[in-house]
C-alpha distance (Angstrom), angle and dihedral (degrees) to the residues before:
residue distance angle dihedral
M1 . . .
A2 3.84 . .
A3 3.78 90.1 .
A4 3.86 92.0 47.7
L5 3.88 90.3 52.3
V6 3.72 89.7 48.2
F7 3.75 92.8 49.4
A8 3.78 91.9 49.9
A9 3.88 91.1 50.1
L10 3.78 95.0 48.6
I11 3.71 98.3 41.6
A12 3.84 103.1 37.4
K13 3.72 95.9 30.1
G14 3.76 108.3 171.6
G15 3.75 95.0 -4.7
A16 3.81 94.3 -110.8
S17 3.73 99.0 115.4
L18 3.67 112.1 80.6
G19 3.83 97.6 -155.5
A20 3.84 94.5 49.4
S21 3.73 94.1 42.2
T22 3.72 94.5 49.4
L23 3.81 91.6 52.6
V24 3.82 90.6 51.5
Y25 3.71 92.6 46.1
V26 3.76 92.2 48.8
L27 3.85 90.9 53.3
L28 3.72 93.4 42.8
T29 3.94 91.1 52.5
L30 3.81 91.8 48.0
T31 3.66 96.1 46.0
G32 3.73 96.3 44.9
G33 3.88 91.6 47.9
A34 3.82 89.6 48.3
L35 3.76 92.3 53.5
A36 3.68 91.8 44.2
A37 3.71 92.7 51.0
A38 3.79 92.8 46.4
A39 3.80 90.8 54.4
L40 3.82 91.0 51.5
L41 3.74 90.4 53.0
T42 3.89 103.2 38.6
S43 3.79 109.5 26.6
P44 3.70 121.5 77.3
T45 3.77 120.7 -107.7
P46 3.85 108.6 -106.0
A47 3.65 123.6 -142.5
R48 3.74 90.1 -106.2
R49 3.79 125.7 34.6
W50 3.90 99.0 -114.2
G51 3.63 112.3 -154.6
L52 3.88 96.6 9.1
V53 3.77 97.3 112.2
P54 3.78 98.1 52.8
L55 3.76 90.2 40.6
L56 3.83 89.9 55.6
A57 3.68 90.5 46.2
L58 3.80 94.0 53.5
A59 3.87 87.1 44.2
A60 3.81 88.1 56.5
L61 3.81 92.0 50.4
T62 3.84 89.8 48.8
A63 3.73 89.1 50.7
W64 3.72 93.3 50.3
I65 3.88 91.0 49.3
A66 3.83 87.9 53.3
L67 3.82 92.4 46.6
S68 3.79 92.2 50.8
V69 3.91 85.5 74.3
V70 3.79 85.7 81.0
W71 3.90 96.4 64.5
S72 3.80 100.6 17.9
V73 3.81 120.9 130.3
A74 3.81 87.0 -140.3
P75 3.82 107.4 28.2
D76 3.78 95.9 177.6
R77 3.88 88.9 58.0
S78 3.82 87.5 49.4
W79 3.82 89.4 53.5
A80 3.81 90.8 51.2
E81 3.79 87.5 50.9
A82 3.73 91.9 48.8
N83 3.80 90.8 51.6
R84 3.85 90.9 52.2
A85 3.95 89.3 47.1
I86 3.80 91.1 50.3
A87 3.89 91.8 52.5
Y88 3.92 90.7 46.6
L89 3.89 89.8 51.0
A90 3.74 89.8 50.9
V91 3.83 89.1 51.4
F92 3.74 92.0 49.7
A93 3.78 92.0 47.8
G94 3.89 86.5 47.3
G95 3.86 89.5 53.6
V96 3.86 89.0 52.1
G97 3.77 88.8 47.7
V98 3.91 91.8 51.2
A99 3.78 89.8 50.6
R100 3.74 89.8 53.7
L101 3.85 94.0 45.1
W102 3.90 96.6 44.1
P103 3.88 106.7 15.3
R104 3.76 92.5 167.4
R105 3.78 98.2 49.1
A106 3.84 98.8 84.5
G107 3.82 88.6 123.4
A108 3.79 91.0 57.9
L109 3.82 89.1 55.2
V110 3.74 92.3 49.8
A111 3.82 88.0 50.9
G112 3.75 92.6 48.3
V113 3.90 89.1 53.9
L114 3.69 91.2 47.3
I115 3.85 93.7 49.1
A116 3.76 92.6 48.3
A117 3.87 96.3 45.8
T118 3.81 89.0 46.7
A119 3.82 92.9 51.9
I120 3.70 90.6 51.9
C121 3.81 90.9 49.1
V122 3.78 90.9 50.1
V123 3.92 90.2 48.7
A124 3.83 90.3 49.2
L125 3.77 92.7 51.2
V126 3.78 93.2 46.0
L127 3.80 90.9 52.0
K128 3.81 89.5 48.7
A129 3.86 93.5 47.4
Y130 3.79 98.0 47.0
P131 3.87 108.6 39.8
V132 3.75 94.8 159.6
T133 3.79 95.0 56.5
F134 3.84 96.7 45.8
N135 3.86 114.1 13.8
S136 3.70 120.0 -1.1
T137 3.81 95.2 166.5
E138 3.74 97.5 62.8
E139 3.75 109.0 124.5
L140 3.73 103.7 -178.2
A141 3.80 119.5 80.1
R142 3.78 92.5 -152.9
M143 3.77 110.5 103.6
R144 3.79 113.1 -118.1
D145 3.82 108.4 140.6
P146 3.02 137.5 132.8
L147 3.82 90.2 24.8
D148 3.94 95.3 41.4
Y149 3.85 87.2 -135.9
W150 3.78 120.3 84.5
N151 3.80 95.8 -156.4
A152 3.77 92.8 53.0
L153 3.70 91.7 50.0
G154 3.73 92.9 49.8
L155 3.79 90.1 47.6
L156 3.80 91.8 51.8
A157 3.71 90.5 49.0
A158 3.80 88.8 51.6
F159 3.90 88.7 57.6
A160 3.78 88.0 63.0
I161 3.72 92.5 60.5
P162 3.80 102.4 64.9
A163 3.83 88.2 41.1
S164 3.73 90.0 52.6
L165 3.85 91.3 50.9
W166 3.82 85.7 54.5
L167 3.83 92.0 51.9
G168 3.73 95.0 46.8
A169 3.75 102.9 37.7
R170 3.77 100.0 44.6
R171 3.80 119.5 100.5
E172 3.88 95.8 -136.5
G173 3.78 124.4 83.7
A174 3.78 135.4 43.1
P175 3.84 120.7 -58.1
S176 3.77 90.0 -115.6
L177 3.82 90.4 54.7
R178 3.84 92.5 47.5
A179 3.85 90.0 46.9
L180 3.75 90.7 64.1
A181 3.75 91.1 72.1
Y182 3.86 91.5 72.1
P183 3.91 98.0 61.2
L184 3.80 89.9 36.6
I185 3.75 90.3 58.0
G186 3.80 89.3 46.3
L187 3.83 92.7 53.0
A188 3.77 94.6 47.3
A189 3.89 89.2 47.7
V190 3.75 89.2 55.7
V191 3.77 95.2 50.4
V192 3.85 91.2 45.2
A193 3.92 86.4 52.2
L194 3.75 98.3 44.0
S195 3.94 90.6 46.7
Y196 3.83 85.1 63.3
S197 3.90 85.6 -145.9
R198 3.70 110.8 159.6
G199 3.70 90.9 -178.0
A200 3.89 91.7 55.0
L201 3.77 89.4 48.1
V202 3.88 92.5 53.9
A203 3.74 92.5 45.0
L204 3.74 90.3 48.3
V205 3.86 89.8 54.8
V206 3.78 90.7 49.3
G207 3.81 92.4 48.7
V208 3.75 94.1 48.1
A209 3.77 91.1 46.1
F210 3.68 90.3 54.2
W211 3.85 92.5 48.2
F212 3.69 92.4 53.9
A213 3.86 93.5 43.7
F214 3.70 94.8 58.8
V215 3.79 109.7 19.0
P216 3.81 110.2 85.8
L217 3.76 93.7 -143.8
R218 3.79 96.6 83.2
L219 3.74 101.9 136.3
R220 3.74 94.8 47.4
G221 3.77 90.9 43.3
A222 3.83 91.1 48.0
V223 3.84 88.8 58.9
V224 3.76 92.9 48.7
A225 3.76 91.7 48.3
L226 3.83 98.8 46.7
V227 3.75 95.5 45.1
G228 3.85 96.5 43.1
T229 3.77 92.1 44.1
A230 3.82 93.9 49.1
G231 3.83 88.6 59.2
G232 3.79 91.8 49.1
V233 3.67 95.9 44.8
A234 3.90 90.0 49.3
V235 3.71 94.2 55.8
S236 3.83 92.4 40.8
L237 3.81 93.8 55.0
W238 3.82 87.8 50.0
A239 3.68 91.0 52.0
F240 3.80 92.0 47.5
G241 3.76 88.3 57.8
Q242 3.94 92.3 56.0
D243 3.85 111.6 88.1
A244 3.72 89.5 -160.2
L245 3.79 90.2 59.4
S246 3.76 102.6 35.7
K247 3.92 103.8 31.1
D248 3.71 122.4 79.8
R249 3.82 120.0 -119.1
A250 3.85 95.6 19.2
P251 3.70 116.4 172.0
L252 3.86 112.8 -90.1
A253 3.85 93.8 -122.9
E254 3.82 93.0 55.5
R255 3.92 91.3 45.5
V256 3.73 86.8 53.1
D257 3.73 95.8 54.5
A258 3.71 94.9 39.9
G259 3.78 90.1 48.9
S260 3.78 92.5 56.5
D261 3.72 89.0 50.0
L262 3.79 90.5 51.1
A263 3.76 91.5 52.1
M264 3.78 91.0 49.2
F265 3.77 92.1 50.5
C266 3.78 93.7 47.1
I267 3.77 90.4 50.4
L268 3.74 92.1 48.2
M269 3.92 88.3 47.7
V270 3.75 90.6 53.5
V271 3.83 93.6 51.8
V272 3.77 94.4 44.9
L273 3.76 93.4 47.7
F274 3.81 94.7 46.3
A275 3.72 89.6 49.3
A276 3.85 92.6 49.4
G277 3.82 89.9 44.9
L278 3.74 93.2 50.7
A279 3.77 93.2 49.8
I280 4.01 91.0 47.3
A281 3.83 91.6 47.8
R282 3.87 94.4 47.7
Y283 3.79 92.6 44.7
G284 3.79 91.8 48.9
D285 3.68 91.8 50.6
R286 3.90 94.4 48.7
K287 3.79 95.3 41.8
P288 3.83 112.3 22.4
L289 3.83 114.8 -169.1
A290 3.86 117.0 -102.4
E291 3.70 118.7 -116.4
R292 3.81 93.1 -103.8
R293 3.95 91.1 52.2
R294 3.78 91.7 45.5
R295 3.86 88.8 51.9
Q296 3.77 93.3 47.8
A297 3.87 90.1 46.6
G298 3.76 92.6 49.2
L299 3.96 91.3 49.5
G300 3.79 88.4 47.4
L301 3.74 92.7 54.0
L302 3.82 92.2 44.9
G303 3.88 89.5 47.9
A304 3.78 89.2 50.7
G305 3.69 91.9 52.6
V306 3.81 94.5 47.5
A307 3.94 87.6 47.6
A308 3.90 92.1 52.3
L309 3.89 88.2 49.6
V310 3.86 92.4 50.2
V311 3.85 90.7 47.5
A312 3.80 91.0 50.2
A313 3.87 90.0 49.3
V314 3.70 91.3 50.7
A315 3.80 93.1 47.7
L316 3.76 90.9 52.8
S317 3.70 91.9 47.5
A318 3.85 90.9 51.4
T319 3.93 92.7 51.3
G320 3.68 134.9 38.6
G321 3.76 98.5 15.0
G322 3.81 98.7 -64.1
P323 3.82 135.1 -67.3
G324 3.79 91.0 -61.2
A325 3.81 95.7 55.6
R326 3.84 88.6 44.6
I327 3.78 91.5 52.7
D328 3.82 92.6 47.3
R329 3.74 91.8 50.7
A330 3.84 91.3 47.5
W331 3.73 89.1 52.1
D332 3.73 94.0 49.4
N333 3.77 91.6 48.5
F334 3.73 93.3 47.3
F335 3.88 97.7 49.1
S336 3.84 100.7 29.3
R337 3.87 116.2 116.5
T338 3.80 91.4 -153.6
K339 3.90 98.4 54.8
A340 3.69 113.9 100.7
S341 3.83 118.2 -141.6
T342 3.78 117.8 -98.3
T343 3.84 123.7 -107.2
Y344 3.80 124.2 -82.3
G345 3.92 94.4 -109.2
P346 3.79 131.1 98.9
E347 3.80 90.5 -82.9
R348 3.77 85.5 74.2
L349 3.76 90.6 76.9
K350 3.75 91.4 60.4
S351 3.84 96.5 49.4
I352 3.80 132.4 75.0
G353 3.78 93.4 -160.6
T354 3.89 112.3 128.7
R355 3.80 142.6 146.1
R356 3.84 93.0 -125.4
G357 3.85 90.4 103.9
S358 3.70 86.8 62.9
Y359 3.82 95.4 45.7
W360 3.73 93.9 45.2
D361 3.77 94.6 48.4
D362 3.74 90.2 49.8
A363 3.78 87.2 51.5
A364 3.86 91.5 50.5
Q365 3.73 88.5 53.0
V366 3.76 94.2 51.1
W367 3.81 88.8 46.8
E368 3.71 92.1 52.4
A369 3.68 90.7 54.1
H370 3.81 92.0 49.4
P371 3.80 106.2 22.6
V372 3.77 104.9 161.4
L373 3.89 106.5 33.4
G374 3.78 102.0 20.0
V375 3.76 123.2 -145.9
G376 3.79 93.9 -72.1
A377 3.73 133.6 -85.8
G378 3.75 109.8 -53.2
G379 3.75 92.8 8.2
Y380 3.74 96.4 114.8
A381 3.76 92.9 89.1
I382 3.84 91.0 56.0
A383 3.78 99.8 38.2
R384 3.88 92.7 47.5
K385 3.77 91.7 64.3
R386 3.75 89.0 75.9
Y387 3.83 91.8 59.0
R388 3.73 107.8 31.5
D389 3.75 124.1 115.1
D390 3.76 98.2 -149.4
P391 3.77 139.2 37.3
L392 3.75 91.5 -110.4
E393 3.89 111.0 132.2
V394 3.84 110.3 -134.6
Q395 3.79 122.4 -180.0
R396 3.78 99.0 -172.6
A397 3.75 140.8 31.9
H398 3.76 94.3 -129.1
G399 3.66 95.2 -126.7
Y400 3.82 134.4 69.5
V401 3.86 97.7 -132.2
P402 3.85 97.8 49.2
Q403 3.77 91.7 39.9
T404 3.74 93.5 51.6
A405 3.75 94.2 42.1
A406 3.82 91.0 55.2
D407 3.76 96.3 42.5
L408 3.88 102.6 35.2
G409 3.73 104.0 17.7
L410 3.79 126.6 -149.2
V411 3.81 90.0 -32.7
G412 3.75 95.5 55.9
V413 3.84 90.6 46.9
A414 3.78 91.9 50.5
L415 3.84 91.7 48.4
S416 3.89 91.2 50.4
L417 3.89 89.3 48.6
L418 3.77 88.9 49.5
F419 3.81 90.9 52.6
A420 3.87 91.4 47.7
L421 3.75 91.6 48.6
A422 3.82 92.9 47.3
L423 3.81 91.6 47.0
G424 3.82 89.2 48.9
F425 3.83 93.3 51.2
A426 3.83 88.7 46.6
A427 3.78 93.0 53.2
V428 3.76 91.2 48.4
R429 3.79 91.8 52.6
T430 3.79 92.1 45.8
L431 3.88 90.1 52.8
G432 3.73 94.7 44.9
S433 3.77 123.3 -163.1
R434 3.85 99.4 -66.7
R435 3.83 111.6 147.5
E436 3.88 115.8 -159.3
A437 3.83 116.3 151.2
S438 3.87 124.3 67.6
L439 3.88 87.8 -137.4
D440 3.90 90.3 51.2
P441 3.88 106.1 129.6
R442 3.82 89.9 -143.9
R443 3.90 86.9 72.6
L444 3.82 89.6 68.0
P445 3.85 99.5 82.9
A446 3.73 93.4 50.4
G447 3.72 93.9 43.9
L448 3.84 91.8 47.8
S449 3.81 92.8 49.9
A450 3.86 91.6 49.7
A451 3.76 90.8 47.0
G452 3.79 90.5 49.7
R453 3.76 92.4 54.8
R454 3.79 90.1 53.1
L455 3.82 92.2 48.7
R456 3.83 90.6 60.6
K457 3.75 90.3 59.2
A458 3.86 129.9 71.9
P459 3.72 122.5 -35.9
A460 3.82 89.9 -107.3
A461 3.80 87.7 72.2
V462 3.79 88.2 63.7
R463 3.70 91.1 60.6
R464 3.76 88.7 49.0
M465 3.83 94.5 45.0
P466 3.77 99.5 109.6
K467 3.76 94.3 48.2
S468 3.79 90.9 44.8
F469 3.77 92.4 46.2
M470 3.86 93.9 55.5
A471 3.91 90.9 41.1
A472 3.80 90.3 52.5
A473 3.83 91.2 47.2
D474 3.83 91.5 48.5
R475 3.70 90.6 51.9
A476 3.74 92.2 46.3
A477 3.73 94.4 56.8
P478 3.91 113.1 21.7
R479 3.72 115.6 -160.3
R480 3.68 113.1 -104.4
P481 3.83 134.5 178.1
V482 3.70 114.3 -75.8
D483 3.80 113.7 -97.6
G484 3.76 107.5 -136.4
D485 3.77 94.2 -161.8
R486 3.84 89.6 54.4
V487 3.86 89.8 51.2
A488 3.83 91.1 52.8
I489 3.81 90.5 48.3
L490 3.85 89.5 52.1
T491 3.78 89.2 48.2
L492 3.83 92.9 53.1
L493 3.83 86.7 49.2
A494 3.81 90.7 50.4
I495 3.74 90.3 55.4
V496 3.89 88.6 51.2
V497 3.84 89.7 49.5
T498 3.78 90.9 49.6
F499 3.91 90.9 55.0
A500 3.86 90.0 43.8
A501 3.83 92.6 53.6
H502 3.86 91.2 46.4
S503 3.81 91.8 49.2
L504 3.82 91.7 61.1
I505 3.85 89.2 67.7
D506 3.79 102.8 24.7
W507 3.75 144.0 28.3
T508 3.81 117.6 -122.3
W509 3.80 100.5 146.7
L510 3.79 90.2 106.3
V511 3.85 91.1 64.2
P512 3.78 105.9 88.1
A513 3.75 96.6 -159.6
V514 3.88 89.7 56.1
G515 3.87 98.3 40.4
A516 3.80 91.6 44.1
T517 3.69 96.5 49.6
V518 3.87 92.9 49.5
L519 3.76 95.8 44.9
L520 3.76 93.0 46.1
C521 4.02 88.5 53.8
A522 3.76 91.4 44.6
G523 3.70 93.3 48.2
Y524 3.82 91.8 50.7
V525 3.81 91.3 49.7
A526 3.78 93.7 48.3
G527 3.80 95.4 44.9
R528 3.67 99.8 43.1
G529 3.77 97.2 74.0
R530 3.85 126.3 174.5
L531 3.76 114.2 -28.4
D532 3.79 89.4 -160.9
V533 3.77 90.4 61.0
P534 3.75 104.1 70.4
G535 3.74 119.7 -162.6
P536 3.79 125.9 -128.1
P537 3.75 122.2 -106.2
R538 3.74 117.0 -72.3
G539 3.70 104.5 -60.1
R540 3.80 98.6 -171.6
P541 3.87 122.6 75.0
L542 3.81 118.0 -111.4
Q543 3.75 92.6 -111.6
T544 3.76 89.9 58.7
R545 3.67 94.8 49.4
L546 3.90 92.4 45.0
A547 3.83 88.6 51.7
T548 3.83 92.0 48.6
A549 3.85 91.3 48.2
A550 3.79 90.2 46.8
L551 3.78 92.3 51.1
L552 3.79 89.8 46.6
S553 3.92 89.6 51.5
A554 3.85 92.1 47.4
T555 3.76 90.3 52.1
A556 3.83 92.2 50.3
L557 3.76 89.4 50.4
A558 3.73 92.4 48.8
S559 3.78 90.4 49.3
V560 3.75 91.8 51.3
W561 3.87 89.4 54.5
A562 3.78 89.8 53.5
V563 3.73 92.9 46.0
W564 3.82 88.0 52.5
Q565 3.81 99.0 52.1
P566 3.88 99.7 79.5
L567 3.79 91.1 51.8
R568 3.75 92.1 48.9
A569 3.79 88.6 51.2
E570 3.74 92.9 48.1
R571 3.92 90.8 52.4
A572 3.91 89.6 49.5
S573 3.86 88.9 52.2
D574 3.79 90.8 50.4
A575 3.83 87.8 49.5
A576 3.68 91.6 51.1
L577 3.75 96.0 52.5
A578 3.81 89.8 46.2
A579 3.77 90.3 52.2
L580 3.72 91.0 48.3
G581 3.66 93.2 50.4
E582 3.94 90.8 51.2
G583 3.84 91.0 53.7
R584 3.76 98.3 -103.1
P585 3.92 104.2 125.1
A586 3.78 93.1 164.8
D587 3.70 95.2 57.3
A588 3.86 89.5 40.8
A589 3.85 90.6 56.5
V590 4.01 91.3 50.8
Q591 3.83 90.6 50.9
A592 3.81 93.9 45.1
Q593 3.90 90.7 49.7
A594 3.87 87.7 47.5
A595 3.71 91.0 53.5
R596 3.78 90.1 50.4
D597 3.79 92.5 49.9
R598 3.83 89.1 49.6
N599 3.82 96.9 49.2
P600 3.72 107.9 17.1
L601 3.93 89.9 171.1
A602 3.89 98.6 61.7
L603 3.71 128.0 88.8
R604 3.72 100.3 -144.5
P605 3.83 96.7 74.8
L606 3.80 90.0 53.8
F607 3.91 90.1 48.6
D608 3.70 91.1 49.2
L609 3.86 90.6 47.5
G610 3.78 89.2 51.6
A611 3.85 90.5 53.6
V612 3.70 93.5 46.9
E613 3.93 92.8 49.1
D614 3.85 88.4 46.6
A615 3.73 92.8 52.0
A616 3.81 88.5 52.2
G617 3.74 92.1 54.9
R618 3.94 94.4 -109.2
K619 3.76 98.3 124.7
D620 3.83 93.6 162.7
Q621 3.82 89.0 59.7
A622 3.76 90.8 44.0
Q623 3.78 91.3 54.3
R624 3.85 91.3 46.0
A625 3.83 89.7 54.2
L626 3.76 90.8 53.4
E627 3.80 91.1 46.2
D628 3.81 87.1 52.2
A629 3.77 87.6 56.3
V630 3.72 90.3 52.7
R631 3.79 91.7 49.3
L632 3.86 88.7 49.7
Q633 3.75 96.8 52.1
P634 3.82 108.4 12.7
A635 3.84 92.7 162.7
N636 3.79 93.1 55.7
P637 3.78 111.7 91.9
E638 3.77 91.7 -152.9
S639 3.79 93.1 68.9
W640 3.93 91.3 52.2
T641 3.89 89.7 45.5
Q642 3.80 94.1 54.0
L643 3.90 90.5 47.4
A644 3.85 94.4 47.2
T645 3.73 92.1 46.9
Y646 3.86 91.2 54.7
Q647 3.65 94.6 44.0
L648 3.74 91.7 50.1
N649 3.83 104.5 40.0
V650 3.76 100.1 27.8
L651 3.75 111.0 27.4
N652 3.77 92.8 31.7
Q653 3.73 93.4 -135.0
P654 3.77 107.4 141.6
T655 3.82 96.2 170.4
V656 3.79 96.1 59.9
A657 3.81 92.7 34.4
F658 3.76 87.8 57.2
Q659 3.80 91.5 54.8
S660 3.79 90.1 50.1
A661 3.80 92.6 44.0
R662 3.80 89.2 51.7
A663 3.81 90.8 53.5
A664 3.75 89.8 50.8
L665 3.80 91.8 48.6
F666 3.72 89.6 49.5
L667 3.80 94.4 54.4
D668 3.76 92.9 42.0
P669 3.95 109.9 22.9
K670 3.90 93.7 166.6
S671 3.73 96.1 55.0
P672 3.77 113.3 114.5
A673 3.87 89.5 -155.8
A674 3.75 93.4 53.1
Q675 3.79 93.2 46.6
S676 3.84 91.2 49.7
L677 3.71 92.0 47.4
F678 3.79 92.9 49.0
L679 3.90 92.7 50.2
D680 3.91 91.2 47.5
A681 3.86 89.8 52.5
Y682 3.87 91.1 45.7
R683 3.77 91.6 52.5
K684 3.81 92.5 51.1
L685 3.75 94.9 50.4
P686 3.82 115.1 117.0
R687 3.83 113.3 -100.5
R688 3.78 131.8 -143.8
P689 3.83 129.9 -174.4
V690 3.82 114.6 -95.5
R691 3.79 135.7 -171.3
P692 3.76 105.4 -109.6
N693 3.68 95.9 -140.4
S694 3.87 100.0 40.9
R695 3.76 112.2 110.0
R696 3.82 89.2 -165.1
D697 3.82 92.8 58.0
R698 3.76 95.9 48.0
N699 3.75 116.0 137.4
P700 3.78 110.5 -110.3
V701 3.79 92.1 -156.9
L702 3.89 89.6 61.5
D703 3.83 88.7 49.0
E704 3.82 90.5 52.8
L705 3.83 88.8 48.5
S706 3.78 92.8 50.2
K707 3.88 90.6 48.3
L708 3.82 90.4 50.4
G709 3.79 88.9 48.5
K710 3.61 92.4 51.8
């Protein structure tokens, strides 16, 4: 599994390349379908269909994404989003299948995530440390390779930290194996820091807080987290002070020297942290802490955390007008449309400035115009152009809720919420109601009810209330040995929570390595169910299970065919342009028509067909092809721009070109290309003398220009 995730990360990268992404989506769909079919055939049928409800909810969301092609402003983009959703649905189904096939191997799944995330972190650090060998033209200091997106890289590194806590805090395994958790946390912390991803940092805090809140290995986990993070922070602070590593466009010679130092410090950090972790693990095995010492240490850590919060609150009160003023300014900076984003240096981690307020406001305007259905999956990038205040090209709304609301409307938001609720209920059911730790918050209701019964008794009970409360709590949740399988399930859930927190402020669904990792973990948690509720023997005959598995396999193969078609159309378009450049217009026409047949929702085959017809001297057919593009995507300014350009520069028809350019400018008023085209068409319009003071003979073009200016 780790090898598969690393392959998806290194091949598909950020999901922007159609060829690489299609290959990964095909493999994910086939693998997920095969695992689900194998689970149907070999695993026993449980009394309840564990994981079926969230699987159906995700399938409904996937179907809605695919259905949005019908009304989408950019149906080819919606098709691409549907292909991604199909692959992710297969991964989730494969996770459910893995849970059925290997219900007691949750720890192996956590280990796979840890190996994959660590491998990507090592690759990222190697690329950063040796720029000459791999990428000497990189101008940005912010780490983003090998995923081509810094936030996705930071998030994937953040996945490694809860998994490392599981590795180092658990009681199973050799000390040398548990000691690996310390350097792995250090490496992940360095990557999160050098990616300068504030969203990944916030998501990491949420995920680690979830792990410590529910995993009954808090003291052991705290030692692993503190020691490992200390090493990562030390290396990160050193790197922040090196201009060659933290400043954009640094000279290559300086980057080479600083990169060698970074590699040396990372290796030294790994060695020191492993030695420290090995010493701590062996000492803990030889001399485990007594219960009283453990309780004192836990209270000490809790007190230190509270003291740190108090100090931070006092510091905020002493400077900047207090915590309230700081929060207000942070809110304004985050949601303001006029605030520019911060730089790509280390100072980014200290700032709240962002462009998300503008992106989210544009998404809100798109949603208000299409509240129920949305503009179609992936249509935000096209529909936003009508409402944007600057010519900046943005593909995503950088947030799951605004992106989904704009693309899929209220129906898509409702289906997403249904999937989240179904997954949450499935996770609670999988974990059961076992109570283990004395500080577990689930002890509170039982303790309060027992204390309330004593309060209704004699006043003497009031004096004994603290002791009675603690005794009742202890009886309500007796301490038991730690369940390693339960800890692994909670760690998988912490990874899902980390991604959910990050999705609120960013959009990383398009990165296959991130999406596949999360949905695999979520599928396993949902499909594992309760091990203490054994299912009956197989209740369905073999023929029924074979037919279901065959139907599932056929669906996976049909999905693979649908996923493959846009890539086939893209290759045919490339072949058409190549044939046209070589002077073979007949072959180019065949290839362009093949591209249109394979992907009838895309604009590029129609543009290529127009170019082929124009080269053959059939200008009417070329114009008809461009008009078909406008009919296909009338809300896309690109189709109007291509038509207006051909009408103006080739057909020399400024009147109709002006109308087409005006439509393009209406759909994208901030586009410099649309503005220039509109003005060129206006200048070439035929003129006639007019009486200057006659309202009847006013030029409507000037009226339109004045309206646009206002």
